[in-house]
Backbone as XML, in Angstrom:
<?xml version="1.0"?>
<chain id="A" units="angstrom">
  <residue number="1" name="MET">
    <atom name="N" x="-9.896" y="37.543" z="4.015"/>
    <atom name="CA" x="-9.247" y="36.425" z="3.388"/>
    <atom name="C" x="-10.148" y="35.197" z="3.523"/>
  </residue>
  <residue number="2" name="GLU">
    <atom name="N" x="-10.264" y="34.482" z="2.449"/>
    <atom name="CA" x="-11.092" y="33.275" z="2.467"/>
    <atom name="C" x="-10.391" y="32.169" z="3.261"/>
  </residue>
  <residue number="3" name="PRO">
    <atom name="N" x="-11.163" y="31.315" z="3.912"/>
    <atom name="CA" x="-10.573" y="30.254" z="4.733"/>
    <atom name="C" x="-9.597" y="29.351" z="3.963"/>
  </residue>
  <residue number="4" name="GLN">
    <atom name="N" x="-9.928" y="29.023" z="2.726"/>
    <atom name="CA" x="-9.049" y="28.154" z="1.939"/>
    <atom name="C" x="-7.715" y="28.837" z="1.659"/>
  </residue>
  <residue number="5" name="ALA">
    <atom name="N" x="-7.755" y="30.118" z="1.378"/>
    <atom name="CA" x="-6.523" y="30.863" z="1.137"/>
    <atom name="C" x="-5.695" y="30.963" z="2.412"/>
  </residue>
  <residue number="6" name="PHE">
    <atom name="N" x="-6.355" y="31.159" z="3.540"/>
    <atom name="CA" x="-5.666" y="31.229" z="4.828"/>
    <atom name="C" x="-4.970" y="29.909" z="5.143"/>
  </residue>
  <residue number="7" name="VAL">
    <atom name="N" x="-5.663" y="28.797" z="4.957"/>
    <atom name="CA" x="-5.081" y="27.480" z="5.222"/>
    <atom name="C" x="-3.889" y="27.232" z="4.293"/>
  </residue>
  <residue number="8" name="ALA">
    <atom name="N" x="-4.027" y="27.584" z="3.043"/>
    <atom name="CA" x="-2.935" y="27.395" z="2.083"/>
    <atom name="C" x="-1.723" y="28.244" z="2.458"/>
  </residue>
  <residue number="9" name="ALA">
    <atom name="N" x="-1.948" y="29.490" z="2.844"/>
    <atom name="CA" x="-0.845" y="30.376" z="3.232"/>
    <atom name="C" x="-0.176" y="29.880" z="4.508"/>
  </residue>
  <residue number="10" name="THR">
    <atom name="N" x="-0.971" y="29.433" z="5.469"/>
    <atom name="CA" x="-0.422" y="28.915" z="6.718"/>
    <atom name="C" x="0.401" y="27.661" z="6.465"/>
  </residue>
  <residue number="11" name="LEU">
    <atom name="N" x="-0.117" y="26.757" z="5.658"/>
    <atom name="CA" x="0.602" y="25.532" z="5.325"/>
    <atom name="C" x="1.917" y="25.855" z="4.619"/>
  </residue>
  <residue number="12" name="ALA">
    <atom name="N" x="1.881" y="26.761" z="3.664"/>
    <atom name="CA" x="3.102" y="27.143" z="2.947"/>
    <atom name="C" x="4.131" y="27.752" z="3.897"/>
  </residue>
  <residue number="13" name="ALA">
    <atom name="N" x="3.679" y="28.602" z="4.804"/>
    <atom name="CA" x="4.593" y="29.223" z="5.762"/>
    <atom name="C" x="5.214" y="28.182" z="6.680"/>
  </residue>
  <residue number="14" name="HIS">
    <atom name="N" x="4.420" y="27.261" z="7.211"/>
    <atom name="CA" x="4.934" y="26.253" z="8.123"/>
    <atom name="C" x="5.929" y="25.328" z="7.430"/>
  </residue>
  <residue number="15" name="VAL">
    <atom name="N" x="5.640" y="24.958" z="6.197"/>
    <atom name="CA" x="6.584" y="24.138" z="5.434"/>
    <atom name="C" x="7.885" y="24.911" z="5.217"/>
  </residue>
  <residue number="16" name="GLY">
    <atom name="N" x="7.765" y="26.175" z="4.868"/>
    <atom name="CA" x="8.957" y="27.012" z="4.690"/>
    <atom name="C" x="9.763" y="27.130" z="5.966"/>
  </residue>
  <residue number="17" name="PHE">
    <atom name="N" x="9.091" y="27.341" z="7.096"/>
    <atom name="CA" x="9.775" y="27.441" z="8.379"/>
    <atom name="C" x="10.506" y="26.134" z="8.706"/>
  </residue>
  <residue number="18" name="ALA">
    <atom name="N" x="9.858" y="25.002" z="8.456"/>
    <atom name="CA" x="10.481" y="23.701" z="8.728"/>
    <atom name="C" x="11.717" y="23.498" z="7.845"/>
  </residue>
  <residue number="19" name="ILE">
    <atom name="N" x="11.649" y="23.965" z="6.615"/>
    <atom name="CA" x="12.804" y="23.883" z="5.721"/>
    <atom name="C" x="13.950" y="24.736" z="6.246"/>
  </residue>
  <residue number="20" name="VAL">
    <atom name="N" x="13.634" y="25.930" z="6.748"/>
    <atom name="CA" x="14.662" y="26.813" z="7.308"/>
    <atom name="C" x="15.337" y="26.150" z="8.513"/>
  </residue>
  <residue number="21" name="VAL">
    <atom name="N" x="14.561" y="25.558" z="9.401"/>
    <atom name="CA" x="15.132" y="24.882" z="10.569"/>
    <atom name="C" x="16.034" y="23.732" z="10.134"/>
  </residue>
  <residue number="22" name="THR">
    <atom name="N" x="15.573" y="22.940" z="9.187"/>
    <atom name="CA" x="16.360" y="21.806" z="8.699"/>
    <atom name="C" x="17.641" y="22.281" z="8.024"/>
  </residue>
  <residue number="23" name="ALA">
    <atom name="N" x="17.539" y="23.301" z="7.200"/>
    <atom name="CA" x="18.716" y="23.835" z="6.516"/>
    <atom name="C" x="19.712" y="24.421" z="7.508"/>
  </residue>
  <residue number="24" name="HIS">
    <atom name="N" x="19.227" y="25.163" z="8.488"/>
    <atom name="CA" x="20.114" y="25.750" z="9.489"/>
    <atom name="C" x="20.844" y="24.656" z="10.259"/>
  </residue>
  <residue number="25" name="ALA">
    <atom name="N" x="20.124" y="23.635" z="10.659"/>
    <atom name="CA" x="20.749" y="22.526" z="11.393"/>
    <atom name="C" x="21.815" y="21.852" z="10.537"/>
  </residue>
  <residue number="26" name="SER">
    <atom name="N" x="21.533" y="21.665" z="9.281"/>
    <atom name="CA" x="22.492" y="21.030" z="8.381"/>
    <atom name="C" x="23.725" y="21.907" z="8.175"/>
  </residue>
  <residue number="27" name="LEU">
    <atom name="N" x="23.522" y="23.182" z="7.967"/>
    <atom name="CA" x="24.637" y="24.096" z="7.711"/>
    <atom name="C" x="25.518" y="24.313" z="8.936"/>
  </residue>
  <residue number="28" name="THR">
    <atom name="N" x="24.953" y="24.187" z="10.121"/>
    <atom name="CA" x="25.718" y="24.421" z="11.346"/>
    <atom name="C" x="26.114" y="23.125" z="12.038"/>
  </residue>
  <residue number="29" name="ASP">
    <atom name="N" x="25.914" y="21.992" z="11.381"/>
    <atom name="CA" x="26.211" y="20.676" z="11.967"/>
    <atom name="C" x="25.540" y="20.483" z="13.317"/>
  </residue>
  <residue number="30" name="ARG">
    <atom name="N" x="24.354" y="21.006" z="13.441"/>
    <atom name="CA" x="23.569" y="20.878" z="14.665"/>
    <atom name="C" x="22.501" y="19.811" z="14.433"/>
  </residue>
  <residue number="31" name="ASP">
    <atom name="N" x="22.213" y="19.031" z="15.445"/>
    <atom name="CA" x="21.159" y="18.030" z="15.336"/>
    <atom name="C" x="19.809" y="18.732" z="15.354"/>
  </residue>
  <residue number="32" name="ALA">
    <atom name="N" x="19.040" y="18.548" z="14.313"/>
    <atom name="CA" x="17.733" y="19.201" z="14.227"/>
    <atom name="C" x="16.744" y="18.590" z="15.205"/>
  </residue>
  <residue number="33" name="GLY">
    <atom name="N" x="16.966" y="17.346" z="15.587"/>
    <atom name="CA" x="16.073" y="16.686" z="16.536"/>
    <atom name="C" x="14.631" y="16.720" z="16.059"/>
  </residue>
  <residue number="34" name="PRO">
    <atom name="N" x="13.714" y="16.951" z="16.971"/>
    <atom name="CA" x="12.290" y="16.959" z="16.607"/>
    <atom name="C" x="11.819" y="18.309" z="16.068"/>
  </residue>
  <residue number="35" name="TRP">
    <atom name="N" x="12.700" y="19.309" z="16.020"/>
    <atom name="CA" x="12.263" y="20.678" z="15.741"/>
    <atom name="C" x="11.668" y="20.909" z="14.356"/>
  </residue>
  <residue number="36" name="PRO">
    <atom name="N" x="12.120" y="20.244" z="13.291"/>
    <atom name="CA" x="11.419" y="20.450" z="12.013"/>
    <atom name="C" x="9.949" y="20.022" z="12.069"/>
  </residue>
  <residue number="37" name="VAL">
    <atom name="N" x="9.675" y="18.917" z="12.756"/>
    <atom name="CA" x="8.288" y="18.446" z="12.875"/>
    <atom name="C" x="7.486" y="19.388" z="13.763"/>
  </residue>
  <residue number="38" name="VAL">
    <atom name="N" x="8.102" y="19.825" z="14.876"/>
    <atom name="CA" x="7.428" y="20.771" z="15.765"/>
    <atom name="C" x="7.138" y="22.068" z="15.018"/>
  </residue>
  <residue number="39" name="THR">
    <atom name="N" x="8.109" y="22.528" z="14.233"/>
    <atom name="CA" x="7.922" y="23.757" z="13.451"/>
    <atom name="C" x="6.837" y="23.580" z="12.406"/>
  </residue>
  <residue number="40" name="LEU">
    <atom name="N" x="6.807" y="22.423" z="11.777"/>
    <atom name="CA" x="5.763" y="22.152" z="10.793"/>
    <atom name="C" x="4.385" y="22.234" z="11.442"/>
  </residue>
  <residue number="41" name="ALA">
    <atom name="N" x="4.266" y="21.765" z="12.674"/>
    <atom name="CA" x="2.982" y="21.771" z="13.371"/>
    <atom name="C" x="2.637" y="23.126" z="13.980"/>
  </residue>
  <residue number="42" name="PHE">
    <atom name="N" x="3.633" y="23.826" z="14.529"/>
    <atom name="CA" x="3.337" y="25.031" z="15.299"/>
    <atom name="C" x="3.946" y="26.322" z="14.750"/>
  </residue>
  <residue number="43" name="GLY">
    <atom name="N" x="4.617" y="26.263" z="13.625"/>
    <atom name="CA" x="5.127" y="27.468" z="12.970"/>
    <atom name="C" x="6.188" y="28.202" z="13.754"/>
  </residue>
  <residue number="44" name="LEU">
    <atom name="N" x="5.969" y="29.484" z="13.979"/>
    <atom name="CA" x="6.961" y="30.337" z="14.631"/>
    <atom name="C" x="7.329" y="29.861" z="16.031"/>
  </residue>
  <residue number="45" name="ALA">
    <atom name="N" x="6.421" y="29.241" z="16.732"/>
    <atom name="CA" x="6.734" y="28.706" z="18.059"/>
    <atom name="C" x="7.796" y="27.610" z="17.948"/>
  </residue>
  <residue number="46" name="GLY">
    <atom name="N" x="7.728" y="26.813" z="16.919"/>
    <atom name="CA" x="8.736" y="25.774" z="16.695"/>
    <atom name="C" x="10.092" y="26.358" z="16.383"/>
  </residue>
  <residue number="47" name="ILE">
    <atom name="N" x="10.127" y="27.431" z="15.597"/>
    <atom name="CA" x="11.390" y="28.102" z="15.294"/>
    <atom name="C" x="11.990" y="28.663" z="16.571"/>
  </residue>
  <residue number="48" name="ALA">
    <atom name="N" x="11.184" y="29.322" z="17.368"/>
    <atom name="CA" x="11.671" y="29.887" z="18.628"/>
    <atom name="C" x="12.223" y="28.787" z="19.530"/>
  </residue>
  <residue number="49" name="ALA">
    <atom name="N" x="11.529" y="27.676" z="19.617"/>
    <atom name="CA" x="11.996" y="26.575" z="20.456"/>
    <atom name="C" x="13.316" y="26.014" z="19.924"/>
  </residue>
  <residue number="50" name="TYR">
    <atom name="N" x="13.440" y="25.884" z="18.612"/>
    <atom name="CA" x="14.673" y="25.365" z="18.008"/>
    <atom name="C" x="15.861" y="26.252" z="18.363"/>
  </residue>
  <residue number="51" name="PHE">
    <atom name="N" x="15.700" y="27.548" z="18.251"/>
    <atom name="CA" x="16.819" y="28.449" z="18.489"/>
    <atom name="C" x="17.098" y="28.701" z="19.969"/>
  </residue>
  <residue number="52" name="PHE">
    <atom name="N" x="16.091" y="28.624" z="20.831"/>
    <atom name="CA" x="16.294" y="28.989" z="22.224"/>
    <atom name="C" x="16.341" y="27.812" z="23.191"/>
  </residue>
  <residue number="53" name="TYR">
    <atom name="N" x="15.920" y="26.636" z="22.760"/>
    <atom name="CA" x="15.974" y="25.466" z="23.631"/>
    <atom name="C" x="17.404" y="24.955" z="23.677"/>
  </residue>
  <residue number="54" name="ASP">
    <atom name="N" x="17.944" y="24.824" z="24.877"/>
    <atom name="CA" x="19.313" y="24.335" z="25.054"/>
    <atom name="C" x="19.247" y="23.024" z="25.799"/>
  </residue>
  <residue number="55" name="GLU">
    <atom name="N" x="19.382" y="21.915" z="25.084"/>
    <atom name="CA" x="19.265" y="20.603" z="25.715"/>
    <atom name="C" x="20.455" y="20.290" z="26.596"/>
  </residue>
  <residue number="56" name="THR">
    <atom name="N" x="21.505" y="21.081" z="26.548"/>
    <atom name="CA" x="22.674" y="20.825" z="27.393"/>
    <atom name="C" x="22.525" y="21.462" z="28.764"/>
  </residue>
  <residue number="57" name="SER">
    <atom name="N" x="21.560" y="22.375" z="28.937"/>
    <atom name="CA" x="21.397" y="23.007" z="30.236"/>
    <atom name="C" x="20.766" y="22.032" z="31.214"/>
  </residue>
  <residue number="58" name="ASP">
    <atom name="N" x="21.163" y="22.142" z="32.457"/>
    <atom name="CA" x="20.658" y="21.254" z="33.506"/>
    <atom name="C" x="19.844" y="22.101" z="34.485"/>
  </residue>
  <residue number="59" name="SER">
    <atom name="N" x="18.581" y="21.808" z="34.646"/>
    <atom name="CA" x="17.714" y="22.608" z="35.500"/>
    <atom name="C" x="18.041" y="22.430" z="36.983"/>
  </residue>
  <residue number="60" name="ASP">
    <atom name="N" x="18.854" y="21.422" z="37.344"/>
    <atom name="CA" x="19.203" y="21.200" z="38.743"/>
    <atom name="C" x="20.372" y="22.079" z="39.196"/>
  </residue>
  <residue number="61" name="GLU">
    <atom name="N" x="21.065" y="22.718" z="38.247"/>
    <atom name="CA" x="22.175" y="23.588" z="38.619"/>
    <atom name="C" x="21.658" y="24.876" z="39.212"/>
  </residue>
  <residue number="62" name="HIS">
    <atom name="N" x="22.359" y="25.399" z="40.217"/>
    <atom name="CA" x="21.962" y="26.659" z="40.826"/>
    <atom name="C" x="23.034" y="27.673" z="40.651"/>
  </residue>
</chain>
């Protein structure tokens, strides 16, 4: 794959992923927070963080 095609495909995928995160947050009345931007920058890692990060959990609880 040529570098230009790779960059274009990666950009398209990241934009699509960010749209999915934004749409999911809107449909579920969830605050998207920074996750669309994180997803736009990091792709699948941003999606994983959006779905698995729980800001209500307290790390001091045992």
